[in-house]
Residue frames as qw, qx, qy, qz and C-alpha x, y, z in Angstrom:
[[0.461, -0.679, 0.538, -0.193, -0.70, 6.69, -19.84],
 [0.652, 0.338, -0.679, -0.026, 1.77, 3.86, -20.31],
 [0.760, -0.496, 0.297, -0.297, 1.59, 1.04, -17.77],
 [0.432, 0.488, -0.755, 0.071, 4.72, -1.09, -17.34],
 [0.908, -0.351, -0.157, -0.164, 4.34, -4.45, -15.62],
 [0.129, 0.678, -0.634, 0.349, 7.08, -4.85, -12.99],
 [0.622, -0.409, 0.559, -0.366, 8.21, -7.39, -10.45],
 [0.722, 0.240, -0.623, -0.183, 9.11, -11.04, -10.70],
 [0.877, -0.437, 0.141, -0.144, 9.30, -14.12, -8.58],
 [0.211, -0.678, 0.690, 0.142, 12.89, -15.29, -7.85],
 [0.376, -0.154, 0.894, 0.192, 13.92, -17.95, -10.34],
 [0.471, 0.532, 0.703, -0.041, 10.90, -17.37, -12.64],
 [0.069, 0.616, -0.200, -0.759, 12.12, -14.59, -14.90],
 [0.020, 0.135, -0.808, -0.573, 12.15, -16.79, -17.98],
 [0.044, 0.439, 0.897, -0.023, 8.70, -18.23, -17.21],
 [0.077, 0.737, 0.421, -0.524, 7.18, -14.80, -16.63],
 [0.061, 0.497, -0.396, -0.770, 8.68, -13.26, -19.77],
 [0.009, -0.119, -0.904, -0.411, 7.18, -16.12, -21.81],
 [0.030, 0.616, 0.743, -0.260, 3.87, -15.35, -20.09],
 [0.070, 0.692, 0.063, -0.716, 4.12, -11.68, -20.99],
 [0.033, 0.255, -0.698, -0.668, 4.93, -12.71, -24.57],
 [0.044, 0.332, 0.935, 0.121, 1.90, -15.02, -24.65],
 [0.031, 0.762, 0.565, -0.315, -0.41, -12.24, -23.51],
 [0.427, 0.533, 0.244, 0.689, 1.41, -9.70, -25.71],
 [0.326, -0.906, -0.152, 0.225, 1.86, -7.30, -22.83],
 [0.663, 0.588, 0.010, 0.464, 4.19, -4.96, -24.62],
 [0.007, 0.798, -0.306, 0.519, 5.62, -3.04, -21.67],
 [0.867, -0.323, -0.328, 0.193, 7.85, -4.50, -18.97],
 [0.092, -0.871, 0.375, -0.303, 9.95, -2.90, -16.24],
 [0.903, -0.029, -0.347, 0.251, 12.97, -4.90, -15.14],
 [0.428, -0.878, 0.212, -0.026, 15.22, -4.30, -12.16],
 [0.521, 0.613, -0.564, 0.190, 18.97, -4.52, -12.73],
 [0.298, -0.492, 0.694, -0.433, 19.40, -5.53, -9.09],
 [0.844, 0.023, 0.433, -0.316, 17.15, -8.55, -9.67],
 [0.804, 0.555, -0.202, -0.068, 18.70, -9.35, -13.07],
 [0.100, 0.707, -0.670, 0.202, 22.10, -9.50, -11.39],
 [0.441, -0.280, 0.798, -0.301, 21.07, -12.49, -9.29],
 [0.844, 0.339, 0.338, -0.242, 19.25, -14.20, -12.18],
 [0.641, 0.026, 0.541, 0.545, 20.69, -15.43, -15.46],
 [0.147, 0.696, -0.007, -0.702, 20.95, -12.07, -17.20],
 [0.002, -0.286, 0.733, 0.617, 22.01, -13.60, -20.52],
 [0.080, 0.344, 0.926, 0.132, 18.92, -15.81, -20.70],
 [0.100, 0.717, 0.504, -0.472, 16.57, -13.00, -19.72],
 [0.091, 0.648, -0.224, -0.723, 17.97, -10.49, -22.20],
 [0.013, -0.127, 0.842, 0.524, 18.09, -12.99, -25.08],
 [0.091, 0.487, 0.868, -0.034, 14.51, -13.98, -24.41],
 [0.111, 0.753, 0.285, -0.583, 13.43, -10.36, -24.32],
 [0.044, 0.474, -0.514, -0.713, 15.18, -9.70, -27.63],
 [0.061, 0.149, 0.930, 0.330, 13.32, -12.65, -29.13],
 [0.118, 0.667, 0.665, -0.316, 10.00, -11.28, -27.90],
 [0.089, 0.705, -0.066, -0.700, 10.85, -7.95, -29.54],
 [0.005, 0.309, -0.726, -0.615, 11.89, -9.53, -32.84],
 [0.047, 0.276, 0.944, 0.173, 8.81, -11.77, -33.05],
 [0.047, 0.775, 0.585, -0.235, 6.40, -8.89, -32.40],
 [0.343, -0.042, 0.230, 0.910, 7.68, -6.35, -34.89],
 [0.087, -0.552, -0.531, -0.637, 4.18, -5.17, -35.69],
 [0.492, -0.811, -0.277, -0.151, 3.68, -4.12, -32.08],
 [0.183, 0.711, -0.439, 0.519, 6.09, -1.87, -30.20],
 [0.835, -0.392, -0.359, 0.146, 7.62, -3.79, -27.31],
 [0.057, 0.809, -0.290, 0.509, 9.25, -1.69, -24.60],
 [0.774, -0.285, -0.436, 0.360, 11.62, -2.65, -21.79],
 [0.159, -0.884, 0.150, -0.413, 12.11, -0.09, -19.03],
 [0.743, 0.020, -0.504, 0.439, 15.27, -0.77, -17.00],
 [0.413, -0.858, 0.075, -0.296, 15.35, 0.41, -13.39],
 [0.247, 0.574, -0.704, 0.337, 18.53, 0.18, -11.34],
 [0.781, -0.348, -0.515, -0.056, 16.67, -1.54, -8.48],
 [0.217, 0.457, -0.505, 0.699, 18.48, 0.60, -5.91],
 [0.580, -0.419, 0.231, -0.660, 15.64, 0.35, -3.38],
 [0.972, -0.084, -0.157, -0.152, 15.50, -3.44, -3.60],
 [0.687, 0.338, -0.455, 0.454, 19.29, -3.65, -3.32],
 [0.088, -0.524, 0.427, -0.732, 19.24, -1.43, -0.23],
 [0.770, -0.335, 0.146, -0.522, 16.63, -3.57, 1.53],
 [0.989, 0.033, -0.137, 0.052, 18.73, -6.68, 0.79],
 [0.568, -0.719, 0.280, 0.286, 21.97, -5.09, 2.02],
 [0.754, 0.211, 0.381, 0.492, 23.51, -5.04, -1.47],
 [0.054, -0.728, 0.145, 0.668, 25.35, -2.37, -3.41],
 [0.728, 0.606, 0.305, 0.096, 24.95, -1.77, -7.14],
 [0.510, -0.332, 0.317, 0.727, 28.19, -1.01, -8.94],
 [0.341, 0.764, 0.053, -0.545, 27.71, 1.98, -11.25],
 [0.082, 0.521, -0.701, -0.480, 30.25, 0.70, -13.81],
 [0.209, 0.094, 0.969, 0.090, 28.51, -2.67, -14.01],
 [0.353, 0.651, 0.545, -0.392, 25.13, -0.96, -14.47],
 [0.247, 0.743, -0.259, -0.565, 26.56, 1.20, -17.27],
 [0.037, -0.330, 0.873, 0.359, 28.17, -1.77, -18.99],
 [0.330, 0.329, 0.877, -0.116, 24.91, -3.73, -18.88],
 [0.375, 0.764, 0.261, -0.456, 23.09, -0.84, -20.57],
 [0.149, 0.673, -0.528, -0.496, 25.83, -0.46, -23.19],
 [0.143, -0.165, 0.952, 0.213, 25.87, -4.19, -23.97],
 [0.156, 0.435, 0.887, 0.007, 22.07, -4.44, -24.26],
 [0.116, 0.364, 0.065, -0.922, 21.07, -1.00, -25.53],
 [0.294, 0.013, -0.654, -0.696, 19.18, -2.53, -28.48],
 [0.364, -0.373, -0.852, -0.058, 16.81, -4.34, -26.09],
 [0.227, -0.513, -0.529, 0.637, 16.22, -1.44, -23.68],
 [0.151, 0.770, 0.449, 0.428, 13.74, 1.26, -24.61],
 [0.123, -0.824, 0.131, -0.537, 14.43, 3.49, -21.61],
 [0.722, -0.160, -0.528, 0.417, 16.53, 3.30, -18.47],
 [0.356, -0.916, -0.104, -0.152, 16.67, 5.19, -15.17],
 [0.155, 0.727, -0.523, 0.418, 19.62, 6.69, -13.36],
 [0.648, -0.143, -0.673, 0.327, 21.28, 4.70, -10.56],
 [0.324, -0.777, -0.015, -0.539, 19.62, 6.49, -7.65],
 [0.363, 0.140, -0.715, 0.581, 21.11, 6.63, -4.18],
 [0.468, -0.661, -0.547, -0.211, 18.35, 6.17, -1.62],
 [0.524, -0.774, -0.240, 0.261, 18.44, 8.91, 0.98],
 [0.442, -0.475, 0.238, 0.723, 21.15, 10.88, -0.83],
 [0.496, 0.813, 0.277, -0.127, 19.83, 13.27, -3.47],
 [0.040, 0.859, -0.428, -0.279, 23.31, 14.65, -4.09],
 [0.431, -0.269, 0.835, 0.212, 24.65, 11.15, -4.73],
 [0.583, 0.514, 0.629, -0.013, 21.82, 10.52, -7.18],
 [0.297, 0.928, -0.031, -0.223, 22.61, 13.81, -8.96],
 [0.177, -0.683, 0.649, 0.285, 26.31, 12.85, -9.23],
 [0.536, 0.041, 0.827, 0.166, 25.45, 9.46, -10.74],
 [0.513, 0.767, 0.355, -0.150, 23.24, 11.23, -13.30],
 [0.169, 0.907, -0.311, -0.229, 26.16, 13.36, -14.39],
 [0.365, -0.454, 0.787, 0.203, 28.61, 10.40, -14.39],
 [0.617, 0.319, 0.716, 0.062, 26.31, 8.32, -16.61],
 [0.438, 0.875, 0.143, -0.147, 25.88, 11.25, -18.99],
 [0.080, -0.800, 0.534, 0.261, 29.65, 11.66, -19.19],
 [0.460, -0.153, 0.853, 0.193, 29.80, 8.02, -20.39],
 [0.169, 0.090, -0.625, -0.757, 27.49, 8.93, -23.26],
 [0.100, -0.404, -0.909, -0.007, 24.26, 7.60, -21.72],
 [0.250, -0.313, -0.116, -0.909, 20.93, 9.34, -21.31],
 [0.233, -0.295, -0.890, 0.258, 19.34, 8.00, -18.13],
 [0.311, -0.732, -0.373, -0.478, 16.04, 9.30, -16.81],
 [0.053, 0.384, -0.542, 0.746, 16.68, 11.33, -13.66],
 [0.540, -0.442, -0.716, -0.012, 15.11, 10.12, -10.42],
 [0.126, -0.427, 0.311, -0.840, 13.67, 12.29, -7.66],
 [0.386, -0.260, -0.869, 0.169, 12.33, 10.82, -4.39],
 [0.418, -0.770, -0.338, -0.342, 9.51, 11.84, -2.10],
 [0.638, -0.732, -0.115, 0.209, 10.85, 13.92, 0.78],
 [0.660, 0.007, 0.103, 0.744, 13.99, 15.14, -0.99],
 [0.099, -0.589, -0.060, 0.800, 14.90, 18.81, -1.21],
 [0.557, 0.734, 0.370, -0.122, 12.98, 20.44, -4.06],
 [0.020, -0.800, 0.420, 0.429, 16.23, 22.10, -5.16],
 [0.338, -0.208, 0.856, 0.331, 17.15, 18.78, -6.81],
 [0.479, 0.552, 0.682, -0.010, 13.83, 18.52, -8.62],
 [0.258, 0.916, 0.036, -0.304, 14.34, 22.00, -10.07],
 [0.237, -0.560, 0.659, 0.442, 17.75, 20.83, -11.35],
 [0.360, 0.128, 0.881, 0.277, 15.87, 18.35, -13.52],
 [0.326, 0.742, 0.549, -0.205, 12.72, 20.30, -14.42],
 [0.295, 0.905, -0.048, -0.302, 13.12, 22.11, -17.70],
 [0.006, -0.666, 0.700, 0.258, 16.34, 20.29, -18.58],
 [0.109, -0.052, 0.985, 0.125, 14.92, 16.76, -18.97],
 [0.505, -0.046, -0.355, -0.785, 11.77, 15.80, -20.83],
 [0.819, -0.218, -0.484, -0.217, 11.18, 12.63, -18.83],
 [0.069, -0.507, 0.628, -0.587, 11.61, 12.38, -15.01],
 [0.620, -0.241, -0.746, -0.032, 11.02, 9.49, -12.59],
 [0.420, -0.590, 0.270, -0.634, 9.46, 9.86, -9.16],
 [0.589, 0.008, -0.791, 0.167, 10.48, 7.35, -6.49],
 [0.043, 0.032, -0.668, 0.742, 9.69, 6.78, -2.84],
 [0.545, -0.146, -0.199, -0.801, 6.02, 6.19, -3.62],
 [0.731, -0.160, -0.656, -0.100, 5.93, 2.81, -1.87],
 [0.480, -0.141, -0.668, 0.551, 5.25, 2.50, 1.85],
 [0.068, 0.043, 0.281, -0.956, 3.64, 5.84, 2.62],
 [0.305, 0.517, 0.719, -0.350, -0.08, 6.31, 3.13],
 [0.316, 0.586, 0.557, 0.496, -2.22, 7.57, 0.23],
 [0.154, -0.953, -0.253, 0.065, -2.94, 10.70, 2.26],
 [0.477, -0.653, 0.270, 0.522, 0.76, 11.48, 2.65],
 [0.475, 0.065, 0.610, 0.631, 1.48, 10.74, -1.01],
 [0.193, 0.786, 0.527, 0.261, -1.47, 12.83, -2.17],
 [0.238, -0.931, -0.045, 0.274, -0.18, 15.83, -0.20],
 [0.452, -0.490, 0.464, 0.583, 3.33, 15.46, -1.64],
 [0.416, 0.258, 0.693, 0.530, 2.23, 14.70, -5.19],
 [0.113, 0.900, 0.421, 0.025, -0.27, 17.59, -5.21],
 [0.267, -0.855, 0.152, 0.417, 2.57, 19.93, -4.28],
 [0.442, -0.296, 0.620, 0.577, 4.88, 18.51, -6.92],
 [0.354, 0.453, 0.710, 0.406, 2.35, 18.35, -9.74],
 [0.039, 0.941, 0.264, -0.209, 1.36, 21.95, -9.06],
 [0.248, -0.693, 0.419, 0.532, 4.96, 22.76, -9.97],
 [0.405, 0.013, 0.793, 0.456, 5.01, 20.38, -12.94],
 [0.182, 0.624, 0.694, 0.310, 1.69, 21.77, -14.22],
 [0.134, -0.712, -0.196, 0.660, 2.39, 25.43, -13.47],
 [0.186, 0.068, 0.568, 0.799, 1.32, 26.47, -16.99],
 [0.363, 0.069, -0.011, -0.929, -1.64, 28.53, -18.28],
 [0.728, -0.021, -0.438, -0.527, -3.47, 25.35, -19.37],
 [0.658, -0.454, 0.506, -0.324, -2.26, 23.32, -16.33],
 [0.944, 0.277, -0.178, -0.013, -0.70, 20.73, -18.64],
 [0.784, -0.491, 0.187, 0.330, 2.56, 19.07, -17.45],
 [0.136, 0.880, -0.379, -0.252, 5.85, 20.59, -18.55],
 [0.172, 0.484, -0.851, -0.114, 7.46, 17.16, -18.89],
 [0.799, -0.084, -0.540, -0.252, 6.79, 13.42, -18.81],
 [0.350, -0.522, 0.614, -0.477, 6.62, 11.86, -15.37],
 [0.674, 0.010, -0.733, -0.096, 7.06, 8.21, -14.45],
 [0.582, -0.556, 0.312, -0.505, 5.76, 6.89, -11.11],
 [0.340, 0.292, -0.887, 0.110, 7.81, 3.99, -9.70],
 [0.179, -0.137, -0.926, 0.303, 5.76, 1.26, -8.01],
 [0.367, 0.025, 0.153, -0.917, 2.45, 3.07, -8.30],
 [0.114, -0.182, -0.968, -0.130, -0.38, 0.64, -7.62],
 [0.138, 0.502, 0.602, -0.605, -3.12, 2.77, -6.04],
 [0.294, 0.543, 0.648, 0.445, -5.73, 3.46, -8.72],
 [0.067, -0.937, -0.322, 0.119, -6.88, 6.74, -7.17],
 [0.329, -0.714, 0.286, 0.548, -3.31, 8.11, -7.39],
 [0.457, 0.070, 0.689, 0.559, -2.94, 6.72, -10.87],
 [0.188, 0.686, 0.616, 0.338, -6.01, 8.61, -12.05],
 [0.215, -0.883, -0.251, 0.332, -5.48, 11.81, -10.07],
 [0.214, -0.742, 0.321, 0.549, -2.28, 12.96, -11.82],
 [0.701, 0.670, -0.121, -0.213, -1.18, 13.29, -15.47],
 [0.617, -0.422, 0.613, 0.257, 1.43, 10.52, -15.39],
 [0.473, 0.555, -0.533, -0.430, 3.12, 9.73, -18.66],
 [0.717, 0.115, -0.686, -0.045, 3.92, 6.24, -17.34],
 [0.573, -0.539, 0.457, -0.415, 3.77, 4.13, -14.19],
 [0.503, 0.203, -0.839, -0.050, 4.77, 0.61, -13.23],
 [0.706, -0.367, 0.248, -0.553, 3.11, -1.91, -10.96],
 [0.102, 0.281, -0.951, 0.072, 3.92, -5.26, -9.40],
 [0.605, -0.011, 0.441, -0.663, 0.29, -6.01, -8.49],
 [0.782, 0.276, -0.359, -0.427, -0.22, -8.39, -11.40],
 [0.616, 0.232, -0.738, 0.149, 2.28, -10.93, -10.05],
 [0.028, -0.198, 0.710, -0.676, 1.96, -10.30, -6.29],
 [0.662, -0.017, 0.175, -0.729, -1.83, -10.65, -6.39],
 [0.837, 0.184, -0.435, -0.276, -1.63, -13.97, -8.22],
 [0.456, 0.268, -0.769, 0.358, 1.04, -15.35, -5.89],
 [0.206, -0.087, 0.628, -0.746, -1.21, -14.54, -2.93],
 [0.138, 0.276, 0.951, -0.026, -4.00, -16.59, -4.50],
 [0.262, 0.685, 0.436, -0.521, -6.18, -13.81, -5.91],
 [0.382, 0.367, 0.525, 0.666, -7.22, -12.20, -9.19],
 [0.038, 0.332, 0.127, -0.934, -8.11, -8.59, -9.97],
 [0.154, 0.529, 0.792, 0.265, -11.65, -8.03, -11.20],
 [0.025, -0.184, -0.065, -0.980, -13.15, -4.68, -12.25],
 [0.302, 0.305, 0.613, -0.663, -16.41, -3.50, -10.75],
 [0.063, 0.320, 0.810, 0.488, -19.56, -4.21, -12.75],
 [0.146, 0.515, 0.424, -0.731, -22.07, -1.35, -13.04],
 [0.474, 0.600, 0.001, -0.644, -24.78, -0.57, -15.54],
 [0.912, 0.354, 0.201, -0.045, -23.99, -3.70, -17.49],
 [0.573, 0.716, -0.297, 0.267, -20.33, -2.68, -18.00],
 [0.793, -0.262, -0.212, 0.507, -16.98, -3.41, -16.39],
 [0.031, -0.986, 0.008, -0.161, -15.73, -0.19, -14.79],
 [0.794, 0.096, -0.207, 0.564, -11.98, 0.48, -14.67],
 [0.107, 0.613, -0.136, 0.771, -12.17, 4.01, -13.22],
 [0.640, -0.609, 0.148, -0.445, -12.91, 2.66, -9.74],
 [0.223, -0.515, 0.812, -0.159, -10.97, 0.48, -7.32],
 [0.664, 0.114, -0.659, -0.334, -11.13, -3.11, -8.48],
 [0.870, -0.393, 0.140, -0.264, -11.99, -6.21, -6.47],
 [0.164, 0.508, -0.842, 0.072, -9.17, -8.45, -5.28],
 [0.883, -0.120, -0.061, -0.450, -10.89, -11.85, -5.33],
 [0.296, -0.450, 0.837, -0.097, -9.31, -14.72, -3.39],
 [0.837, 0.247, -0.218, -0.436, -9.69, -17.82, -5.52],
 [0.367, 0.430, -0.821, 0.082, -6.83, -20.20, -4.71],
 [0.837, -0.308, -0.423, -0.157, -7.67, -23.52, -3.04],
 [0.696, -0.075, -0.432, 0.568, -4.63, -22.90, -0.85],
 [0.007, -0.534, 0.104, -0.839, -5.64, -19.38, 0.23],
 [0.188, -0.140, -0.803, 0.548, -6.23, -19.32, 4.01],
 [0.338, 0.090, 0.157, -0.924, -9.29, -17.01, 3.58],
 [0.408, -0.087, -0.781, -0.464, -11.20, -19.98, 2.16],
 [0.343, -0.371, -0.830, 0.237, -12.65, -20.70, 5.60],
 [0.026, -0.333, -0.339, 0.880, -13.75, -17.10, 6.21],
 [0.310, 0.679, 0.665, -0.047, -17.29, -16.14, 5.25],
 [0.275, 0.940, 0.188, -0.075, -17.34, -13.60, 2.40],
 [0.249, -0.796, 0.427, 0.349, -13.53, -13.53, 2.04],
 [0.259, -0.232, 0.847, 0.403, -13.14, -16.18, -0.70],
 [0.431, 0.109, -0.486, -0.752, -15.05, -16.89, -3.89],
 [0.373, -0.150, -0.914, -0.053, -16.22, -20.14, -2.36],
 [0.183, -0.487, -0.700, 0.489, -18.00, -18.21, 0.44],
 [0.095, 0.049, -0.142, -0.984, -19.31, -15.28, -1.62],
 [0.550, 0.371, 0.458, -0.592, -23.01, -14.69, -2.03],
 [0.639, 0.369, 0.644, 0.204, -24.62, -16.22, -5.13],
 [0.343, 0.926, 0.152, -0.031, -24.89, -12.77, -6.79],
 [0.171, -0.846, 0.455, 0.220, -21.24, -11.91, -6.12],
 [0.596, -0.188, 0.743, 0.240, -20.07, -15.31, -7.30],
 [0.615, 0.585, 0.519, 0.101, -22.09, -15.05, -10.51],
 [0.199, 0.965, -0.105, -0.132, -20.54, -11.66, -11.35],
 [0.326, -0.649, 0.648, 0.230, -17.03, -13.10, -10.89],
 [0.624, 0.100, 0.755, 0.175, -17.88, -16.16, -12.98],
 [0.506, 0.815, 0.278, -0.054, -19.28, -13.88, -15.71],
 [0.021, 0.901, -0.389, -0.193, -15.94, -12.06, -15.82],
 [0.484, -0.352, 0.776, 0.200, -14.03, -15.35, -15.99],
 [0.653, 0.424, 0.625, 0.061, -16.27, -16.59, -18.81],
 [0.384, 0.915, 0.046, -0.112, -15.78, -13.41, -20.83],
 [0.044, -0.810, 0.572, 0.124, -12.01, -13.72, -20.45],
 [0.851, 0.270, -0.423, -0.155, -12.24, -17.42, -21.35],
 [0.144, 0.392, -0.807, 0.417, -10.91, -18.73, -18.04],
 [0.725, -0.369, -0.538, -0.222, -12.23, -21.36, -15.64],
 [0.518, -0.721, 0.291, -0.356, -12.32, -21.48, -11.89],
 [0.356, 0.400, -0.838, 0.108, -10.94, -25.02, -11.98],
 [0.862, -0.343, -0.064, -0.368, -11.74, -28.14, -9.98],
 [0.255, 0.451, -0.804, 0.292, -9.70, -30.11, -7.44],
 [0.840, -0.444, -0.224, -0.216, -10.18, -32.85, -4.93],
 [0.064, -0.708, 0.598, -0.371, -8.11, -33.60, -1.87],
 [0.922, -0.165, -0.349, -0.029, -6.79, -36.66, -0.07],
 [0.447, -0.771, 0.438, -0.117, -4.69, -37.42, 2.96],
 [0.878, 0.322, -0.332, 0.126, -1.53, -39.43, 2.38],
 [0.790, -0.452, -0.036, 0.412, 1.59, -40.51, 4.32],
 [0.064, -0.919, 0.202, 0.333, 4.35, -37.90, 4.35],
 [0.442, -0.340, 0.708, 0.434, 6.51, -40.33, 2.31],
 [0.628, 0.590, 0.503, -0.071, 3.99, -40.22, -0.57],
 [0.344, -0.157, 0.469, 0.798, 5.41, -39.43, -4.02],
 [0.395, 0.574, 0.168, -0.697, 3.39, -36.85, -5.94],
 [0.544, 0.314, 0.708, 0.322, 1.90, -37.96, -9.25],
 [0.135, 0.222, 0.400, 0.879, 1.09, -35.89, -12.35],
 [0.296, -0.561, -0.339, -0.695, -1.47, -33.14, -11.66],
 [0.663, -0.623, -0.399, 0.115, -0.88, -33.39, -7.93],
 [0.243, 0.560, -0.342, 0.714, 0.67, -30.94, -5.47],
 [0.347, -0.258, -0.709, 0.557, 0.96, -30.62, -1.72],
 [0.220, -0.747, -0.369, -0.508, -1.89, -28.68, -0.14],
 [0.585, -0.810, -0.035, 0.037, 0.03, -28.09, 3.07],
 [0.233, 0.790, -0.518, 0.233, 3.54, -27.41, 4.28],
 [0.652, 0.105, -0.703, 0.263, 5.96, -29.78, 5.90],
 [0.011, 0.221, -0.553, 0.803, 5.62, -27.78, 9.09],
 [0.628, -0.129, 0.080, -0.764, 1.91, -28.66, 9.17],
 [0.587, 0.073, -0.795, -0.131, 2.46, -32.45, 9.21],
 [0.585, -0.373, 0.423, -0.583, 0.42, -34.16, 11.92],
 [0.799, -0.114, 0.568, -0.164, 0.98, -37.86, 12.80],
 [0.380, -0.217, 0.756, 0.487, 2.94, -38.33, 9.55],
 [0.403, 0.593, 0.688, 0.112, -0.04, -37.38, 7.37],
 [0.062, -0.317, 0.199, 0.925, -0.06, -34.73, 4.64],
 [0.529, 0.617, 0.470, -0.346, -2.77, -33.44, 2.30],
 [0.319, -0.058, 0.627, 0.709, -2.51, -33.62, -1.51],
 [0.463, 0.574, 0.146, -0.660, -4.48, -31.58, -4.02],
 [0.484, 0.154, 0.769, 0.389, -5.44, -33.45, -7.18],
 [0.219, 0.447, -0.136, -0.856, -6.10, -31.06, -10.09],
 [0.534, 0.386, 0.752, -0.011, -9.06, -32.43, -12.03],
 [0.410, 0.777, 0.347, 0.328, -9.57, -29.29, -14.19],
 [0.476, -0.059, -0.088, 0.873, -6.91, -26.56, -14.39],
 [0.041, -0.856, -0.380, -0.347, -8.16, -23.10, -13.50],
 [0.085, 0.708, -0.261, 0.651, -7.36, -19.99, -11.50],
 [0.731, -0.597, 0.114, -0.312, -8.13, -21.83, -8.24],
 [0.904, -0.295, 0.264, 0.163, -5.26, -24.28, -8.69],
 [0.730, 0.277, 0.184, 0.597, -2.81, -22.70, -11.20],
 [0.238, -0.742, -0.074, 0.622, -0.97, -19.48, -10.32],
 [0.290, -0.077, 0.538, 0.788, 0.11, -19.14, -13.95],
 [0.012, 0.591, 0.686, 0.423, -3.52, -18.69, -14.99],
 [0.260, -0.845, -0.349, 0.310, -4.02, -16.12, -12.23],
 [0.346, -0.443, 0.254, 0.787, -1.00, -14.23, -13.60],
 [0.187, 0.259, 0.668, 0.672, -2.53, -14.29, -17.07],
 [0.112, -0.776, -0.608, -0.128, -5.84, -12.93, -15.82],
 [0.345, -0.779, -0.149, 0.502, -4.11, -10.17, -13.88],
 [0.318, -0.169, 0.434, 0.826, -2.08, -9.17, -16.92],
 [0.059, 0.495, 0.686, 0.530, -5.32, -8.92, -18.89],
 [0.230, -0.839, -0.444, 0.214, -6.86, -6.73, -16.17],
 [0.335, -0.629, 0.097, 0.695, -3.95, -4.30, -16.42],
 [0.242, 0.094, 0.610, 0.749, -4.06, -4.25, -20.23],
 [0.065, -0.699, -0.653, -0.283, -7.78, -3.40, -20.03],
 [0.330, -0.799, -0.252, 0.436, -7.08, -0.77, -17.34],
 [0.365, -0.329, 0.314, 0.812, -4.39, 0.83, -19.51],
 [0.125, 0.325, 0.654, 0.671, -6.70, 1.05, -22.53],
 [0.191, -0.788, -0.580, -0.078, -9.38, 2.72, -20.37],
 [0.406, -0.609, -0.150, 0.665, -7.08, 5.44, -19.04],
 [0.322, 0.924, 0.092, -0.185, -6.96, 8.90, -20.68],
 [0.756, 0.413, 0.008, 0.507, -4.23, 9.66, -23.18],
 [0.476, -0.575, -0.054, 0.663, -1.36, 11.78, -21.94],
 [0.194, -0.007, -0.563, 0.803, -1.22, 14.69, -21.37],
 [0.262, -0.740, -0.534, -0.315, -4.15, 16.04, -19.39],
 [0.005, -0.662, 0.216, -0.718, -4.35, 19.01, -17.07],
 [0.591, -0.374, -0.634, 0.331, -3.96, 19.00, -13.31],
 [0.083, -0.548, 0.182, -0.812, -5.04, 21.59, -10.79],
 [0.254, -0.125, -0.849, 0.446, -5.24, 20.59, -7.15],
 [0.352, -0.674, -0.511, -0.402, -8.73, 20.95, -5.70],
 [0.593, -0.776, -0.152, 0.155, -7.18, 21.58, -2.29],
 [0.336, 0.826, -0.290, 0.347, -4.49, 24.22, -2.36],
 [0.827, -0.218, -0.319, 0.408, -1.41, 23.12, -0.47],
 [0.225, -0.972, 0.073, -0.006, -0.05, 25.68, 1.98],
 [0.741, 0.400, -0.275, 0.463, 3.61, 26.29, 1.29],
 [0.629, -0.621, -0.196, 0.426, 6.04, 27.04, 4.12],
 [0.349, -0.460, 0.217, 0.787, 8.18, 29.28, 1.95]]
């Protein structure tokens, strides 16, 4: 299974691509809708440099239209602009998806045909809840299909739908998939392991770090286990859970804390050390200092400053990002190679 790291923080595309380069994470999913509001020329040129400097390792960029993100932001993606971007940067893009129309399977199908008429070969996109007629239009005609609409629903709902769909995909004597399937925005490990995905993408590496946490595998029998749900460990000094017993590394039991520190040590990272002081709101931050509160929290003209004595995952989100990338790289290497068979343990009753 291929795992593409997706998602970015507004304004930090360049920084995060450098980070991916540093950790040699060789698969990245980018959203055209997000690239449009960033400096596309800088991002693409940087990605091309990453590719050229890592010729001994295949570096893959998966381009998604970002239709769902655009819809939630009230924006519209122009099909001609999307096509032109692909044409202008085809040498940097390993694979790209069709411009899907959320809630309109016929519109998505029409865009597929329009892009193909322009000489492109986009991956078709089928969404949860759409009429299966459209999935059958793709199955058998395309060797690589994307599944969308996997974000927001409960795991129980998604399991029911995915079981039904993968029974169709794997309707072969050996129950192996008839084609490659990509899962957009798939972050639940149980769903990742249940089905024979060819590839998936996840934003958890960046979202987890920005929320002040790192992903840590479970430790059993003297080994780190990646086939079970990982721990999401709150470590940031600014994380509000710091005051809740058992919700932050600072309030874990000694045994739990030692396991986390063992993982950090093996990955060559430190927890970090900071001290804090109260200052007037007019105070000018010095090197290795940052605000530990928000302007809205000012009381009597006093604010709190965090002084970073030793950089670590508790006081540097960049280091949390690095650790989370490493978790996903280790997870990917532990997953079975595609393809593998699928047969639902619980037969889904069909209405027709």
